[in-house]
C-alpha positions as CSV (number, residue, x, y, z in Angstrom):
1,X,25.9,35.6,61.7
2,X,24.1,32.6,60.3
3,X,21.1,31.6,62.1
4,X,20.4,27.8,63.4
5,X,17.3,27.9,60.7
6,X,19.5,29.0,57.7
7,X,22.5,26.6,58.9
8,X,19.8,23.5,59.1
9,X,18.5,24.4,55.4
10,X,21.9,24.7,53.8
11,X,22.7,21.6,55.2
12,X,19.7,20.0,54.5
13,X,19.9,20.8,50.6
14,X,23.0,19.0,50.1
15,X,22.1,16.0,52.1
16,X,18.6,15.7,49.9
17,X,20.7,16.2,47.0
18,X,23.1,13.4,47.8
19,X,19.9,11.2,49.0
20,X,18.2,11.6,45.7
21,X,21.7,10.9,43.6
22,X,22.2,7.6,45.6
23,X,18.4,6.7,45.0
24,X,19.2,7.4,41.4
25,X,21.9,5.5,41.2
26,X,21.2,2.9,43.3
27,X,17.8,2.3,43.0
28,X,16.2,4.0,39.8
29,X,18.7,3.3,37.3
30,X,18.7,-0.8,38.1
31,X,14.7,-0.6,38.5
32,X,15.0,1.1,34.9
33,X,17.1,-1.3,32.9
34,X,15.1,-3.8,34.8
35,X,12.1,-2.7,33.2
36,X,13.9,-2.1,29.7
37,X,14.9,-6.1,30.0
38,X,11.2,-6.9,30.4
39,X,9.9,-4.6,28.0
40,X,12.6,-5.8,25.3
41,X,10.6,-9.5,24.7
42,X,7.1,-7.4,24.7
43,X,8.4,-5.3,21.9
44,X,10.1,-7.8,19.8
45,X,6.7,-10.1,20.1
46,X,4.7,-6.8,19.2
47,X,7.0,-6.4,16.0
48,X,6.6,-10.2,14.8
49,X,2.8,-9.9,15.4
50,X,2.8,-6.7,13.5
51,X,4.5,-8.5,10.7
52,X,2.6,-11.5,10.9
53,X,-0.8,-9.1,10.4
54,X,1.0,-7.0,7.7
55,X,0.2,-3.9,9.7
56,X,4.0,-2.9,10.7
57,X,3.2,1.0,9.8
58,X,0.5,0.8,12.3
59,X,0.9,2.2,15.7
60,X,-2.1,0.0,17.2
61,X,-3.2,-3.2,16.3
62,X,-6.5,-4.7,16.1
63,X,-7.4,-7.0,18.5
64,X,-10.8,-7.5,18.1
65,X,-10.0,-8.7,14.5
66,X,-7.0,-10.6,15.7
67,X,-9.4,-12.6,18.1
68,X,-11.9,-13.2,15.0
69,X,-9.0,-14.5,13.1
70,X,-7.8,-16.9,16.2
71,X,-11.5,-18.1,16.1
72,X,-11.5,-19.1,12.6
73,X,-8.2,-20.6,12.9
74,X,-9.7,-22.6,15.8
75,X,-12.6,-23.7,13.8
76,X,-10.3,-24.9,10.9
77,X,-8.0,-26.8,13.1
78,X,-11.1,-28.6,14.1
79,X,-12.4,-29.3,10.6
80,X,-8.9,-30.7,9.9
81,X,-8.8,-33.1,12.9
82,X,-12.5,-34.1,11.7
83,X,-11.3,-34.8,8.4
84,X,-8.2,-36.8,9.9
85,X,-10.7,-38.8,11.5
86,X,-13.0,-39.5,8.6
87,X,-9.7,-40.3,6.3
88,X,-8.2,-42.8,8.9
89,X,-11.8,-44.4,9.1
90,X,-12.1,-44.4,5.2
91,X,-8.8,-46.0,4.8
92,X,-8.9,-48.5,7.7
93,X,-8.0,-52.1,6.8
94,X,-10.7,-54.9,7.6
95,X,-9.4,-56.7,10.7
96,X,-8.0,-59.7,9.3
97,X,-5.7,-57.9,7.0
98,X,-4.5,-55.6,9.9
99,X,-4.0,-58.7,12.0
100,X,-1.9,-60.2,9.3
101,X,-0.1,-56.9,8.5
102,X,1.0,-56.9,12.5
103,X,1.8,-60.2,13.1
104,X,4.9,-62.4,12.4
105,X,5.1,-62.9,8.3
106,X,4.6,-66.2,7.7
107,X,5.5,-66.9,3.6
108,X,4.1,-70.4,3.4
109,X,0.5,-68.8,4.7
110,X,0.8,-66.1,2.3
111,X,1.4,-68.3,-0.7
112,X,-1.4,-70.5,0.7
113,X,-3.9,-67.3,0.4
114,X,-2.4,-66.1,-2.7
115,X,-3.4,-69.3,-4.8
116,X,-6.6,-69.7,-3.4
117,X,-7.4,-66.0,-4.6
118,X,-6.1,-66.6,-8.2
119,X,-8.2,-70.3,-8.2
120,X,-11.2,-68.1,-6.8
121,X,-11.1,-65.2,-9.4
122,X,-10.4,-68.2,-12.2
123,X,-13.7,-69.7,-11.3
124,X,-15.5,-66.7,-11.3
125,X,-14.1,-65.4,-14.5
126,X,-15.3,-68.7,-16.2
127,X,-18.6,-68.6,-14.8
128,X,-19.2,-65.3,-16.0
129,X,-17.3,-65.6,-19.1
130,X,-14.7,-62.6,-18.7
131,X,-11.5,-63.1,-20.4
132,X,-8.4,-63.2,-18.0
133,X,-5.0,-63.3,-19.5
134,X,-2.2,-65.1,-17.9
135,X,-0.4,-62.2,-17.5
136,X,-3.1,-61.1,-14.8
137,X,-2.2,-64.5,-12.4
138,X,1.4,-63.5,-13.0
139,X,1.0,-60.1,-11.8
140,X,-0.5,-60.9,-8.4
141,X,1.6,-59.5,-5.5
142,X,4.4,-62.2,-4.7
143,X,7.4,-62.3,-2.2
144,X,10.6,-61.6,-3.9
145,X,14.2,-61.1,-2.5
146,X,13.6,-57.2,-3.4
147,X,10.4,-57.0,-1.7
148,X,10.8,-53.9,1.1
149,X,8.6,-55.1,3.7
150,X,6.8,-58.5,3.2
151,X,3.9,-57.7,5.6
152,X,2.8,-55.1,3.2
153,X,2.0,-58.2,1.0
154,X,-0.9,-59.0,3.0
155,X,-2.9,-55.5,2.3
156,X,-1.6,-55.7,-1.2
157,X,-3.1,-59.1,-2.1
158,X,-6.5,-57.7,-0.4
159,X,-6.6,-54.6,-2.5
160,X,-5.5,-56.4,-5.5
161,X,-8.2,-59.5,-4.8
162,X,-10.9,-56.5,-4.1
163,X,-10.1,-54.6,-7.6
164,X,-10.0,-57.8,-9.5
165,X,-13.6,-59.0,-7.7
166,X,-14.9,-55.4,-8.5
167,X,-14.0,-55.5,-12.1
168,X,-15.9,-59.0,-12.5
169,X,-18.9,-57.6,-10.9
170,X,-18.9,-54.7,-13.0
171,X,-19.0,-57.0,-16.1
172,X,-15.7,-56.2,-17.8
173,X,-14.9,-57.8,-20.8
174,X,-11.3,-59.1,-20.5
175,X,-8.7,-58.5,-18.0
176,X,-5.3,-58.4,-19.6
177,X,-2.6,-57.4,-17.4
178,X,-1.7,-56.6,-14.0
179,X,1.3,-55.2,-12.2
180,X,1.8,-54.5,-8.1
181,X,5.1,-53.3,-8.2
182,X,5.8,-53.2,-4.2
183,X,9.3,-53.1,-4.8
184,X,9.0,-49.5,-6.5
185,X,6.5,-48.6,-3.3
186,X,8.6,-45.4,-1.4
187,X,9.7,-45.6,2.3
188,X,6.6,-45.2,4.5
189,X,6.4,-41.5,5.2
190,X,5.3,-39.4,8.2
191,X,2.2,-36.3,7.8
192,X,-0.1,-35.1,9.6
193,X,-2.2,-38.2,9.7
194,X,0.5,-40.6,10.6
195,X,2.9,-43.0,9.0
196,X,1.6,-44.1,5.5
197,X,2.6,-47.0,2.7
198,X,1.4,-46.9,-0.7
199,X,0.3,-49.7,-2.4
200,X,0.4,-48.9,-6.0
201,X,-1.9,-51.7,-8.4
202,X,-2.2,-51.2,-12.3
203,X,-4.5,-53.1,-14.5
204,X,-5.2,-53.1,-17.9
205,X,-8.9,-54.1,-19.3
206,X,-11.4,-54.2,-21.9
207,X,-15.2,-53.4,-21.0
208,X,-18.1,-51.4,-22.6
209,X,-17.7,-47.8,-22.0
210,X,-20.7,-47.8,-19.2
211,X,-18.8,-50.4,-17.0
212,X,-15.7,-49.1,-17.3
213,X,-17.2,-46.2,-15.8
214,X,-18.7,-48.0,-13.2
215,X,-15.5,-49.8,-12.3
216,X,-14.2,-46.4,-12.3
217,X,-16.4,-44.7,-10.1
218,X,-16.3,-48.0,-7.7
219,X,-12.8,-47.7,-6.9
220,X,-12.7,-44.9,-4.0
221,X,-15.6,-46.2,-2.4
222,X,-15.9,-49.3,0.4
223,X,-17.8,-51.8,0.6
224,X,-20.6,-50.7,2.2
225,X,-21.0,-47.7,0.0
226,X,-21.3,-49.4,-3.1
227,X,-25.4,-50.2,-3.5
228,X,-26.2,-46.9,-1.7
229,X,-24.0,-45.4,-5.1
230,X,-26.2,-47.5,-7.4
231,X,-23.0,-49.3,-8.2
232,X,-22.4,-53.2,-8.0
233,X,-21.8,-54.3,-5.0
234,X,-18.6,-56.1,-3.7
235,X,-17.1,-58.1,-0.9
236,X,-16.7,-56.7,2.5
237,X,-12.6,-57.0,1.9
238,X,-12.7,-53.9,-0.8
239,X,-10.6,-51.2,0.5
240,X,-10.9,-47.7,-1.4
241,X,-8.4,-47.2,-4.3
242,X,-7.5,-43.6,-5.6
243,X,-6.4,-43.4,-9.5
244,X,-3.0,-41.9,-10.0
245,X,-3.4,-42.3,-13.9
246,X,-6.0,-43.2,-16.4
247,X,-5.9,-43.8,-20.0
248,X,-8.8,-44.8,-21.8
249,X,-8.9,-45.4,-25.4
250,X,-11.6,-46.4,-27.7
251,X,-11.5,-49.9,-29.4
252,X,-12.2,-50.6,-33.3
253,X,-14.8,-48.8,-35.4
254,X,-16.6,-52.1,-35.3
255,X,-17.0,-51.4,-31.5
256,X,-17.7,-48.1,-30.8
257,X,-19.1,-48.7,-27.5
258,X,-16.0,-50.9,-26.2
259,X,-12.9,-49.3,-24.4
260,X,-9.6,-50.5,-23.5
261,X,-8.6,-48.9,-20.2
262,X,-4.9,-48.8,-18.4
263,X,-5.1,-47.1,-14.6
264,X,-2.8,-47.2,-11.7
265,X,-4.6,-46.9,-8.7
266,X,-3.0,-46.4,-5.1
267,X,-3.9,-47.7,-1.8
268,X,-2.8,-46.7,1.4
269,X,-1.7,-48.6,4.7
270,X,-1.7,-46.8,8.3
271,X,1.8,-47.7,10.2
272,X,1.9,-47.9,13.9
């Protein structure tokens, strides 16, 4: 006969196996599947990180190096942000022009301001005995049916006046032509610095080589920076301009120090 103790032992073993089976299927397997589901995103992220670090064959990742790279990236971002602020400050328009740009465009007011600027330029040129050909006055920014954004005429006029004023102060010999093709301006683009519009200005002039160089050097500077750079000071309305194209050629052999210059400069306007 089987003793009671042996009977209990034989009964307990199947029950224990059954309990383990129930635990395995009811708890362990679901828990294992859940753990696998939680681990899959980690494995994918680990793989992406390894690819980004070009360490696909490595069994471990150098997190110290990664931390150093992250610190360097943050420092680079800070430099970019600082450069962004400096660029925006450099390209900022005067308060007067900014108000004209953001306010409703009045054609009569613009035409009056345009005529005044042309008269002042003509008077200053005659005082300094600098020749200005009729094509220069005809090239002043003017409102036409195909002007894409009339409000841009205000900064265009300000930048044009600043450029011509700088040319007179640098004592060019003659200004032959001027064109501000706003109709060709690209639509405002969005980049890291914001929404910008370009103001292209094309000018052709004759000057002594030294004076032409002064004008070229003055273009990217604001009015307050010219004196410190040893260049002729300009009016407070002068905005920075950046050369896109530049052609310089010598004049006649009788005037070896005189050059004829054609350049296309770009001004930038930040839009809200």
